[in-house]
C-alpha positions as CSV (number, residue, x, y, z in Angstrom):
1,X,0.0,0.0,0.0
2,X,1.2,3.5,-0.7
3,X,2.8,5.6,2.0
4,X,1.2,8.9,3.1
5,X,3.1,11.3,5.2
6,X,0.7,13.1,7.5
7,X,1.9,16.6,8.4
8,X,4.3,16.7,5.4
9,X,4.1,20.5,5.9
10,X,6.1,20.1,9.1
11,X,9.0,18.6,7.2
12,X,9.0,21.6,4.8
13,X,8.8,24.0,7.7
14,X,11.8,22.3,9.3
15,X,13.7,22.6,6.0
16,X,12.8,26.2,5.7
17,X,14.2,26.9,9.1
18,X,17.2,24.6,8.5
19,X,18.1,25.2,4.8
20,X,21.0,22.7,4.9
21,X,18.5,19.9,5.5
22,X,16.5,20.5,2.4
23,X,18.3,18.3,-0.1
24,X,18.3,15.4,2.3
25,X,14.6,15.6,3.0
26,X,13.8,16.1,-0.6
27,X,15.6,12.8,-1.5
28,X,13.8,11.1,1.4
29,X,10.4,12.2,0.3
30,X,11.0,11.4,-3.3
31,X,12.0,7.9,-2.3
32,X,8.8,7.5,-0.3
33,X,6.7,8.2,-3.4
34,X,7.8,4.8,-4.8
35,X,7.2,2.8,-1.6
36,X,4.5,0.3,-1.0
37,X,4.4,-0.9,2.6
38,X,2.1,-3.4,4.2
39,X,4.3,-4.2,7.2
40,X,7.6,-3.4,8.9
41,X,9.6,-5.7,6.7
42,X,8.6,-3.6,3.7
43,X,9.9,-0.5,5.6
44,X,13.2,-2.2,6.4
45,X,13.6,-3.3,2.7
46,X,13.3,0.3,1.5
47,X,15.1,1.9,4.5
48,X,17.4,-0.6,6.1
49,X,18.6,1.8,8.8
50,X,15.0,2.6,10.0
51,X,14.8,1.8,13.8
52,X,11.8,0.5,15.5
53,X,11.3,2.3,18.9
54,X,10.6,-0.4,21.5
55,X,8.5,-0.3,24.7
56,X,6.3,2.5,23.5
57,X,2.5,2.6,23.7
58,X,2.4,3.8,20.1
59,X,4.0,2.4,17.0
60,X,7.1,4.6,16.4
61,X,10.0,4.4,14.0
62,X,13.1,6.5,13.5
63,X,14.5,7.4,10.1
64,X,18.2,8.4,9.6
65,X,18.2,11.0,7.0
66,X,21.0,12.7,5.1
67,X,23.8,10.3,6.0
68,X,22.6,10.2,9.7
69,X,22.8,14.0,10.0
70,X,19.0,14.2,10.7
71,X,16.6,12.0,12.5
72,X,12.8,11.9,12.1
73,X,10.6,10.1,14.5
74,X,7.2,9.0,13.1
75,X,4.2,7.2,14.4
76,X,2.9,4.7,11.8
77,X,-0.1,2.6,11.1
78,X,-1.1,0.2,8.4
79,X,-4.8,0.6,7.5
80,X,-5.9,1.4,3.9
81,X,-2.6,3.1,3.3
82,X,0.5,3.2,5.3
83,X,0.5,6.5,7.2
84,X,3.5,8.2,8.8
85,X,2.7,10.9,11.4
86,X,5.7,13.1,12.0
87,X,6.4,13.5,15.7
88,X,10.0,14.9,15.7
89,X,12.6,16.2,13.3
90,X,16.1,17.3,14.3
91,X,19.8,16.8,14.1
92,X,21.4,13.7,15.5
93,X,22.5,15.7,18.5
94,X,18.9,17.0,19.1
95,X,17.5,13.5,18.8
96,X,19.9,12.3,21.5
97,X,18.1,14.7,23.9
98,X,14.5,13.6,23.4
99,X,12.5,10.6,24.5
100,X,11.6,8.8,21.3
101,X,8.5,7.3,22.8
102,X,6.9,10.6,24.0
103,X,8.3,13.5,22.0
104,X,5.6,15.3,20.1
105,X,7.1,18.3,18.2
106,X,4.2,18.6,15.7
């Protein structure tokens, strides 16, 4: 099933405030356009470095973007489409300071 990014505007807002991140997120979003995911294995096939956040009450994953310069935490679900809900975007250093289970930036 196709992948939808909910709150994609939050990604573009982050890029506007952090111009160096724009090429990396552009590449990431272009790759997502060709993805069809029905489970976590599909995610891992397209993004081998995606991390599943364990011990959370919600389904969360972490994408390494731009050669591990940026991290994006998303909630996900598989229903009629695969939906990614952006919860956090930041540099690797900023990511190290948040709780991946509870952070809600957007």
